N, C-alpha and C positions, 0 to 999 in steps of 0.2 A: 492471647494472640496465637494463631496457628495451633489452636487447641487440639484438632484432630491429629495433625502430624506429631505434636508433642506427645500426646497420649500413646500413639502407635510406636514411636520411637522408644519411649520409657517402657513400654510393654516388652519390646524386643530385648532390651537390655536387662529387664527384670528377669525374663526367661533364662537368659545366659548366666545371670548371677545365681540362679537357683540350681545350676547344674553342678554335680560333684566332680565331673571330669570335663575339661575343655580340650576337645581333640578336633581333628578335621571335621567330623560330622557335626560337632557343636558350632564350629565356625561357619560351615555351609548353611546350617539352619538359620543362624544369625543373619547372614547375608540375605538369605531369602525373605526373612521377616523385614529387613531394612529396605529391600527392593519393593515389597508390597506397600510399606508405609510411604515411601517416597513417590512411587509412581501413582499411588491413589490420590496423592496431594498435588498432582500435576507437575511434578519435577520432570524435566525433559528425560526421556528413556536413554538417550545416548549418555547423558551425564550419570544417570543411575548405574548404567553398566560400567562406566569408567571408575565410579566410586567403589562399586562392588568388587571389581578386579583389584583395586589398590588395597582394600581392606583384607580380602582373602590372601593376597600375596604377602602382605606385610605380616599378618597374624601368623602365617604358617612358616615364613622364611626368616623373619627378623629375630636377631639374638635377644633373648629376654634381658632387660635392663636390670642392673643390680638392685636388690631390695624390692622388686615387683613380682607378683605371682602371675600366672598365665592369664587368669580372669582380668586382672587390672590392666595388663599389657594389651589385651584385645580391646577392652573398653576404651583405653587411652587412644588406641589407633582409630577407633570409630569416631571419637571426639576430634582428633586432628583432621581426619579426612572430611568430616562435615564442615569444620571451620575452613578448610581449603575450598570446599564447594562454594561458599559464599564470598571467597576471596578476602583480601585485606581491606581494612576500613580506609576509605579515600581521605587524604590529608586535607584538613579545612583550616586555613591560616586567617588570622585577624589582621588583614592587610588590605590596601585598596585593591579592588577587583570588580569584575563584571561577570554575573552568573546568567546564563541562558537557560531557561526552563523549557524543556521539550516533552511532548506526550500527546496521546490522543484525547479527544473530548470525553469527559466522564472519568477521567483518571485522577481527579482532585488537584489539577495542576494550579488553578487559581487560588484555592484555599491554601495549599502548600506554599505558594509564593508569599502570602501573607504571614504564614507560620515562620518561614524562613527569614523573613524581614524582622519579625519579632525576636527570633533567636539571636540574630547578629546585634539588634538593637540592645538586647539585655547584656551583651558582651562589651557594650560601649561604643559601638560603631555608629557612624552617621549613614543611615540607609535610605535609599529611594527606590520606587518601583516604577517600571514602564509597562503600561498595558498595551501591548501590540497584538492583541487578539481582536481582530476586526470581523471575525467569522460569526462568533456566538453572541446573539442578542443579549444585553445585560451584563457582558463580561466586565466592561468598565465600571459600571454601577457596583458590581459585587466586589471587585478588588479595591475600589476607591473606598467603599464603606468600611471594609476591614481595615485598611490602612488608616483611615481617619481615627478608628478606635485606639490605635497605638501611636498616633501622631507621627506617622511616616509619610513623607511626601509621595504622591502617586501621579504621574503624568499619563494623560491619555485624552482621547476626544471621540466619543461614541458616534459622531457624525462623519469622522474620517475613515475611509475604507483603505487607504494606502498604508499598510503595516510598516513598510520601509521608511516612509516619510515620518510616521509617528516615532518610530525608533531613533532616527536621526535627531528630531526635535527633542525628544526626551533625553537623549545623552547630553545634548547642549544645556538643556534646563536644569539637569541634575549633575553637572560636571563638577560642582564644588563638593559633592558627597564622596564618602569613602567607598561605599558599596552600592552598586546598582544591579537590581534583579529585573530581568526582562521576561515578562509572562507572554509567551507566544501563543498563536491560535492552535487549537487542536480540532481534528475532525473525527468523523465516525469511522474512517478508514484511511489507511496510508495512501493518499492520492498524490499524484505527481505534483500538483500546484503546492500542496502542503510542504513537500520535501524541498522543492525549488525555493520557496519563500523562507524556509528556516536556514537553508544554506546562505542566502543573501544577508539574512539578519545576522548570522554568525560572522560573516565577513565585515559587516558595518560595525558591529560592537567590538570585534576583536576579543571576543569573550574569553576570560581567564579559565571559566569552567563551563561545561555543557552537560547539564544534569537531566536525566531521563526520569520522568514520573510514572510509575507503574502501579496499578491498582492490584492489591493482593488477591483479589478475586479473578484476576485474569488467568486463564488457563494456558494451554500449549501455545496459543498465538502470541504469547508474550515474547518468546524467543524471536519470532519473525519481526515483530515490532522493534525490538532492541537492535536486531541486525540492520534493518533499514535505516533507523536514526543514527546508528553508529557509523555506517558507511557514509552517510550524509555529512555529519558534523564532528565525528570522533568524540562520542559520548565518553566522559571520564568519571562519571559517577551515577549512581541510581538512587532515587528516593522511593521507597515503597509506602504506598498509602493504604488506609483502611485496614490496618492490622489488627484492630480491635473487634472485628466482627467474626463471622464464622468462616472467612475465607480460608482456602487450602493453602494458598501462598507459594506452592511450589513453582508455579509458572513465573512469578516474580523472581524467585531465586535462580531460575533457569535464565532469566534475562540478564541477571548480573553476570553469569558465566559467559553469555553470548557477547557482551560488550568488553569482556576482559578487564573490567573496572570493579571497584568496590561499592558497597552500599554506603551512602553518605548519612542519610537520616531514615528514620521510620516514623511515619504518622500513625498514631494509635489512639486518636480521639477526636472529638468535634470542636474543642475549643482551640483558640489561636496559640495556646501554650502547649498543646499536645504534639510536639515534634521532638523526637529522641534521637540524639547522636548515636550512631550505630557503632557497636563494638562487637566484631565477630566472635571472640571468645565468650563474651557475656551472652550474646544472642543464642549461641549453641548450648552454653550452660543451662539457660532458661528452658530451651527445648527439652533437654534431658532432665529437668528437674533439679539441677545443681544450683539454681539461683544465680544472681548477678549483684553481689554485695557492692561492688564498685559503683554500679550505676544507681543503686539505692542510695548510697551515701552522697553521691553527687546531687541527686534530686532533693535529698532531705536538705543539704546544705543551701540549696537555693530556695526552698519552699518555707522552711521553718527555723525558729530561733532555738538555740541550744537549750534553753530553759523551758521549751514548751512541751517537750516529750522526754520521759525517762526511759531511754532505750533498754537499760539494764533490766528495769522493772518489767518492760514489755517482753523481753526474751525469756524472763524467769516465770512469767505468768503471775506474778505477785502484784497485784494492783487493785485498787479500790474502784468503786463506781465513778468517783470523782476523777480519778486517773484515766479511767476508760474513756470518759467523754473528752478529756484533754488530748488524749492520744488520737482518738478518731478524729477530732477536729484538726489536728496536725496533719494527719495522714490524708485527709480530704483535701488539703492545700497541694499535696504531692501528686494527686491524680486518683482515678479509680482504685479502690482497695484491691481489686482483683489483679491489677497490674503491679501494685506494690508487693502483694503477697507472692506474685511470680518472680520477684527478685530475691526472694528468700531461698536458702538452700532447703528444699522440702524433701529431698531424697524421693522415697517411694510413697510418701505420705499423701493421702487424699483428703482435701478439706471439705467439709460440709458446704453445700451451696449457700446455706443461710448466712454464712460468714460474710458474704459480699452484699447482703440485702440492705445494709444501712444506707438509705438515700439521704440527701440533704434535708428533705422534708422530715424524715423520721428523726434526724439528729436534733431538729428544732423541737419536736415533740418530746424526745428524751430529755432535752435541757429543761423544758417546762416541768416535767415530772420530777426531775432531780431537784429543781429549786423548791419542790414541796417537801423534800426530805430534810431530816435533821442532820447535823454534822456527824452525829454517831452512826446514822444509817448510811451516809455516803462512805464513810470510813470502813464500815463493817455491814455489808448487805445481808449477812446471816441474821441480823436482828429484825429484819422485815417480816413480820407475821402477817396473817390474814387481815387482822384488825388494822395494822399499820398500812397495809395496802388500800384499804377502804379510805383511811384518812388521807394518804398521799394522792389518790385518784380524785377525791373531792377538792383538794387544794390546787390540783393541776387542771381541773375542768376535764378530766379524762375518765377512763374506766379502770377497774381492777385488772381487766384483761390486758390493757395497754402496759400497766405496771408489771404484770407477770411477763409480757413480751420483752421488756427492757431487761428484767432480771434473767430471762432465759438467754438473751443475746450475750449479756455479761458472762454468764457461766460458759457459754460456748467459746466466747473469744479467750476466756481464761484457760480452758482445756486445749484450745488450738495452740495458743502461744507457748504453753508449757511443752506440748508436743514437738515445738520446733527445736528445743534444746538439743535433742539427740538426732536431728536430721531425719526423723521419720522412723528410726529403729530398724528392725528386720535383720536378716542375715548379712545384708550388704549395705554399708553406709557411703552414700554419695559424697558426703562431706570429707571423708578419709580419701577418697578418690581424687577430689579437687585439690587436697593438700599435696597429693602426689604429682598432680599435673603442674602445679606451680613451679616445680623444679625440673620438669622434663619436656616442657613445650618447645 
């Protein structure tokens, strides 16, 4: 997510890390590199200038903390100011509440409503949804279908055009539930009727939270959208959607600053499970290539059993073909492999794109191929000669080329995971910096 911005920020820090002297000129160069990275990713120019001033002033004027060199001091300041840019994470409590969803059409509001219902349902809450979107044809069919898949009650009526009436009836129908999420209408632009209606729905629901849904691909106009909704209903949280694509994302981050609220969740995939609780420190750490082990562990605890994956073997790169399949299968439950790898502290290490290419279809093929291997071959792939490849391919109904592809992928994963042990190597180790951060944030 935010690949372009992440790459640009890491390049800027890498350049600073390679300098022998960190002086005013080095700080000025870093600030200019950061400005280019943020502005090209659609972060509001005013915010970029404020961030730049804070980084420059603190880097040159603040006293060097004990046990820290100048380079680490400056990088720590960049980290802290970027965290401040996205504000603090909004508090989410597991208690009776009503959540009002706001946003323009196309922002992913309806899908996010279902994802949110699923999130709270997994936390053990009794959840219901009200479809108050009377503007978009098919809105009720979409949300009711999604809710039906997860057994969440959904109130709505595609023939009713009065959103206020629907909201009142829905609140009455779902009054015995702990959490009610109201999906409001979105339009193509910020029209007066839209703003007036959401103000009235907010009054009727007495919403505990009013969350704004912003598309990560939205550019500079995101700030204006956020400002208008915030003035109308006092937005207290932002959910950023479609973070798994090629979106720049800066506009969405600017919207957060405009509402003076925190990011609540990030939507980073198409399935109903793809909603990630936002953590500002982890988010910025991942942007800078430092990983987010806390988020990784939380996702692992939810998705896999302790005996399904040997983490120690994975990190040491010492595993067999049998282990590799077991681990990939477990990681597949946690989400796309690229997201999972993004949570590991990679430092300046770049992974080959082929690492992410194992789809569920390929995994099925790999399983069939491995079913044709002997126990010895699964435990020691080095035993597999050309003649054995021919035999394995015949038994699996595949080709020797497919067997070679599996072995090639295995070796690539083995090299990649061994490389993770040192955080990427090089002159500057991001893991070391993260250890310093833990005591200085």
